[in-house]
C-alpha positions in Angstrom: 81.4 -6.6 29.8 79.6 -4.4 32.5 80.2 -5.2 36.1 79.1 -3.7 39.2 80.7 -3.3 42.7 79.1 -2.2 45.7 81.3 -0.5 48.4 80.1 1.8 51.4 83.2 4.1 50.4 82.6 6.9 47.9 85.0 8.7 45.4 87.0 5.8 44.3 88.5 5.8 40.6 90.1 2.4 40.8 89.0 -0.9 42.8 92.0 -2.0 44.4 92.3 -5.8 45.7 91.8 -6.6 49.5 92.8 -9.4 51.7 90.1 -12.1 51.3 88.9 -15.3 52.6 90.2 -16.9 49.6 93.8 -16.7 50.4 94.9 -13.8 48.3 93.9 -10.2 47.7 91.1 -9.9 45.2 88.6 -7.4 43.7 85.0 -8.9 43.7 82.6 -8.0 40.9 79.2 -9.2 40.0 77.3 -8.8 36.7 74.2 -8.3 38.8 73.5 -4.8 40.1 71.1 -6.3 42.9 73.6 -8.8 43.9 76.4 -6.1 44.1 73.8 -4.1 46.0 73.2 -6.8 48.8 77.1 -6.0 49.4 76.5 -2.5 50.5 77.4 -3.8 54.0 78.6 -1.8 57.3 77.9 -4.3 59.7 80.9 -6.1 61.5 79.5 -9.5 60.4 78.0 -10.9 57.0 74.8 -12.5 56.6 74.1 -13.0 53.0 71.0 -15.3 52.5 70.7 -15.5 48.4 70.8 -18.0 45.6 69.6 -18.3 42.2 66.4 -19.7 40.4 66.6 -21.9 37.4 67.0 -18.8 35.1 69.6 -17.3 37.0 68.0 -14.6 38.6 69.1 -13.8 42.1 66.6 -15.1 45.0 66.7 -13.1 48.4 65.4 -15.2 51.2 64.7 -13.9 54.6 65.7 -16.2 57.6 63.9 -13.9 60.0 60.7 -11.7 59.9 61.8 -8.2 58.6 65.5 -9.1 57.9 65.6 -7.3 54.1 64.3 -4.0 55.9 66.5 -4.5 59.0 69.8 -4.8 57.0 69.2 -2.4 54.3 66.5 0.2 55.2 68.3 3.6 55.2 71.8 1.7 54.1 73.8 4.3 52.0 76.5 3.6 49.6 77.9 3.5 46.0 77.6 1.3 43.1 80.7 1.2 40.7 80.6 0.3 37.3 83.6 -1.6 35.8 84.2 -2.5 32.1 86.4 -5.4 31.1 87.1 -9.1 30.8 87.6 -10.7 34.3 88.1 -14.0 35.4 85.0 -16.1 36.1 87.3 -19.0 37.1 87.1 -17.6 40.8 86.6 -19.4 44.4 83.3 -17.9 45.4 80.8 -20.1 43.6 78.9 -17.3 42.8 77.3 -17.5 39.3 77.3 -13.8 38.5 80.8 -13.3 40.2 83.9 -12.3 38.7 87.3 -11.5 40.6 90.6 -9.7 39.8 93.9 -10.0 41.2 94.8 -6.5 39.7 93.4 -3.0 40.3 90.2 -2.5 38.4 89.5 1.2 37.1 86.1 2.5 37.6 84.1 3.7 34.7 80.8 4.8 36.7 79.3 5.4 40.1 75.8 5.5 41.5 75.1 6.7 44.6 72.7 4.5 46.8 70.6 6.6 49.7 68.5 3.6 50.6 69.5 0.2 49.6 66.0 -1.0 50.5 64.3 1.1 47.9 66.9 -0.1 45.4 66.6 -3.6 46.0 62.6 -3.5 45.8 63.2 -1.5 42.5 65.0 -4.4 41.3 62.6 -6.8 42.6 59.6 -4.8 40.5 62.1 -4.8 37.3 62.6 -8.5 37.5 66.3 -8.5 38.4 65.7 -9.9 41.8 63.5 -11.8 43.4 62.6 -11.1 47.0 61.1 -14.0 49.5 59.8 -12.7 52.7 60.2 -15.0 55.8 56.1 -15.0 56.0 55.8 -16.5 52.4 58.2 -19.6 53.3 56.7 -23.0 54.0 57.2 -24.8 57.2 59.6 -26.9 55.3 61.5 -23.9 53.9 61.7 -22.3 57.2 63.0 -25.7 58.8 65.7 -25.5 55.8 66.4 -21.6 57.0 67.2 -23.4 60.7 69.3 -26.3 59.3 71.4 -23.6 57.3 72.0 -21.6 60.6 72.8 -24.7 62.6 75.4 -25.8 59.9 77.0 -22.3 59.9 77.3 -22.4 63.7 78.9 -25.8 63.6 81.1 -24.8 60.4 82.6 -22.2 62.2 82.7 -23.3 65.9 81.1 -20.1 66.9 80.7 -21.2 70.4 84.5 -20.8 70.9 84.6 -17.2 71.1 82.5 -14.1 71.2 82.3 -12.4 67.9 79.8 -10.4 66.3 78.4 -13.0 64.1 77.9 -15.3 67.2 76.3 -12.6 69.2 73.7 -11.9 65.7 73.0 -15.7 65.8 72.7 -16.0 69.4 70.4 -12.9 69.7 68.5 -13.5 66.6 68.0 -17.6 66.4 68.3 -18.3 70.4 66.9 -21.9 70.0 68.7 -22.7 66.9 71.7 -21.5 68.9 71.0 -23.5 72.0 69.9 -26.8 70.0 72.9 -26.8 67.8 75.4 -26.2 71.2 73.7 -29.5 72.9 74.1 -31.3 69.8 77.7 -30.3 69.4 78.2 -31.4 73.4 78.8 -28.0 74.7 77.0 -27.2 77.9 75.1 -23.9 77.9 75.3 -21.6 75.1 74.5 -18.4 77.4 71.4 -16.4 77.3 71.3 -14.2 74.1 72.9 -10.7 75.2 73.5 -9.1 71.6 72.3 -5.6 71.0 71.1 -7.4 67.6 68.3 -9.4 69.9 65.3 -8.0 68.1 62.9 -9.2 65.5 64.3 -12.8 65.4 62.8 -16.0 64.8 59.2 -17.1 65.4 
């Protein structure tokens, strides 16, 4: 089977396992090209707001206006292809994902000069659905707020300054403040992150 792996690093002939949040070094692979492209990421935090529809097509949903463009416009990187049978019994919970605890040989590589253009092309071809913030219903927007609040609580982001905490404070200030009040944390501070632009409406 053909798998994809997105990386900001070029010139790789073998994908090596790296430390992961799942307790052991792993190589992450995807059967979906657009899902792999979403991981062409160079920021010091991650914000992957995608899931799958009943037909198994990945659906990327913006949690604030202009999210897709902000994260992926002009973003370059490499999409590696690998062939083989890899473990689908993995801890990610992602339907199209597979992992390997061993190095994975690369069979091909595609240079990506603008990830936004690639993702939009995948959407035009039907291998990805894009849901822009302006298209969401009020109920769906509220669901996005609940998801963000749960992330703040789960990671207890108020406990220390971090790139993710600064991103959320700057982009979703009212969600941040409401969540800290409900958690009994006095004063979340004013948003100070350089990421404070194009946030909630």
